N, C-alpha and C positions, 0 to 999 in steps of 0.2 A: 356532701358530710357524709349519710347515710341512705342505704334503700329498702325502707320498710314492705317487707313481703308477706301478703296474708292469702291463706290456703280458703278458696272458694268453695265450700260446703254443700248452699245451695242457694238460692233468690233473693229468701233471706238477709240481715244483715246478720252476722254472728259475731261471737267476742272478737274474733281477728278481724272481721273485715273493720268492725268501729275501731279497734285499735290506730290499724296505720290508721284510718282520716282523722286518732287524737294526735299519733306521733307524729303525723305528715305537718298538720295544721301548723304543729309547736316547732317543730324542728324543720320544718319544709323533708324536701324527699328530691331526688336524682336516676337520674335511669342506673343502673345495674355495670357498666360501662365507664362511668363517672365518679361513681364510687368508692371511698377508703373500704368501708366497713357494712357488711349484707346485712340487717336484722329481719331475721326469719321471727313470724307471730304467728304459732300456732302451736302443734303436738311433738310427739318427736319423726310424724310420718313426713310432714314436712319440712323438717332439720333435714332428714335423708336427703328428702328431691331435692333441696336448696344444696346441700354438700354434691351430689351430683350432677347437679348442671352448672355447678363452676368452680369444680375441681380443675386443680393446676394453673387456675385465672391468676391466683395470689391476691383474691381474698378473702381475708375472713368473715368465719359467719358467725354474730353473737344473735341466739334465739332466746326469744322470751316468749313461755307458756300461757298459751290462748286455747290449750287445746287437750286431751281427755290422758295424753299419757306426757310428761316432759319428763323425763332423765336427764335429757342432753339440753334442756332447754334452763335459763335464769327465769328467777321468781318477775312474772312483771309488772313495773314500776312507770308512770309516765313520766315523772322526776328524776329530773342529775341525769339522764342519760348520756351525754358527752363526757358528765365526769366519769360516768359506770362504765363505756367503751374506752376513755382514755385509760381503766385503771384494771383494764379485764387482764386476765391472765389467758394466751395463746396457746393452744398445742395441737400439732402435726400432727396427723390421723394417717396413714397409706391404706388404701383397700387393698383388698385379697385381689385378683385376677383369676376369675374362671375362663376356661377352655373346657369347652364341652363337642362332642359328636353325637349328632343322631343319628336313627336307624337307616338315615339314609347316608348317610359318610357326610352330610354337611357338618364343620365347623363353626360352633357357634362361640364368643367370646360375651364378658359382660365386668364390669368392677361393683365389687363391694366392701361398703363400710363397716356393715356389720357381719353378715354372717356367707358363706354359701350353704344353703341345705341342700340334702339330697329325699326326695319324699317317695315311696311305691304309689304305684298311679289307682290299683287296682286291689281289692279283698286279702291280691297273694302277697305277704311279706317277698323283702326287696332279701336278693342275695349280691353282696358286693367281697370284692377281694378287693385291698387296702393295701399301699405302698407307701414308702415314704423313703424318697430321696432313691428313687429306684430298685432299695429291697423291699421284697413283698414279709408284710409283718400280719397279715391275717390270710391267709388264704381262703376261709370266708366267712362272713356275719350274715345272719340271717338275724332282720330286722324291720323295723318301717323304714328308719334311713339316718341320715349321720349328718351333723353338722360341722361345720369349721368355721370359727369362730376368732374374728380380732378382739382384742385386748377391747374395743370400743363395744363390739358387738356381745361380748360376756356375758354381760346384766341383762341379755331379752331373749335370741330366744335358746339360747345356748343354757341359762340358767333354768328355763322354762323346762326343761330337760334335762335336770342336774346336773348341769356342768360347770366343773369350775368359774368362778370371777376373778378375774386379770387386772391387776395394775395395771392403768393405763400408761404406764412407762416398762410395761417389762416387755420382753421384746419373745414373746411367745404368742402361740397360737394354741386354742382347744378345737379337741378333735374329741368331737362327744356326738356316742350314739341313741339313737331313738329308739327307746324299746328292743332295746336286743333280747334276742332268744335264743341265739346261737354261739359265742358263747357265751351266754346267760350273765357269767360274773365280769365281762369286762366293760370296764366303767369309761373308757379314752382316756386320751393321750392328752398329755402339755409337749409342743412341740417348739422348736427353735425356730423364729419368727422368716428364718431363711430355706425353711423347708420346700419340698414337690413332696405335693401328696398326688395320688393318682387312687384314683378307683373305678375299676372296671367292672359292670354290673354284667351279673351272671345272670344268663336265661333270660337274657333282656326282653325279648318277643314275645313270653311268657310269664314275666312278672316287669313289667314298664315301671320304672324310676323316670321322675321329670328331676331339672334342676335348678336352684334358686339363690340371684345372684342380689339381694336385696330384694327390689322389687321384677327383677327381672327372670321369666319363668323361661326355661328349655325345657320342652315335652319328649319324652322314647329316649333318651341318651344311652349309650352307650358305652362311654365314655368319659371320664371328666378329672380333670388337671385343676389344682388349686395354689396357687403359691403367693407371697406379697408383692404385691406392685413395685417394682423397683423405680418408677418415673412418676407414675399419678401418686399425687399426696391432695388433700384440702386444709385450711385450719379453721377449727373451731374456740371460741371464747368462753370464757365463764367466769362469773365474779368471783376478785378475788378473794373474797373471802368464803367463797364457797364454791369451788372447782373443785375439778373433777375426779383427782383423786380424793377428795371428801366424800363425795359421792360415792364412789365404788367401795369407801372402807365402810360407810356407814351401811350400803347396803349388805356387807359381810357379814354385821353383826346384829342385822336383823330379824328375829323373830318371832 
């Protein structure tokens, strides 16, 4: 039926581990390869890990919050899980593809469901050259870093950096600076989701920068390309009475 997945935080029983035991006793448990649906029990971090682990396998993920942050999760209830799964709305998400070249010339690739972020590694501000679809848009951005966020990730790090919240069905990406010093008034851009973003790190040896795709970090990058994946995709499930669109609208009007 479904495979409950718990986040192991310590040797002691956590709420997530107890929930796995309770749901397994009530509904049974099978290996992920045999499951129709994977039930993730924890917080948003576990949900991202589970989505990455099962990307492209045709296994929708239904999360229930047993962690600290649960924007991607449904409320936890032991009862009526089969009915909740049968009635849940399924949303397809496409991750970002990160291609990064480091100071040795090595190429790294990674996928990001939430965002790709570039951050300075030292006290020196980063100097970045920004191009969109091979056209230079900013010759120099002096900042702490920059974020390329998906609609799914627009309420995460992007929102903390004062970036826009995007509806989950929006065919857009948010390009958001982190503590921009020059040009001081630049607040970022909304890009079509088919856009290719190239970021060249200026004075990379003097002003080192790291690039992260969700939980994957590459240090000392010199050039980064970000675009939406045309192949990889994941599926996430929400209760029909409180879907992702409703969550995002609620967040837009939060004050």
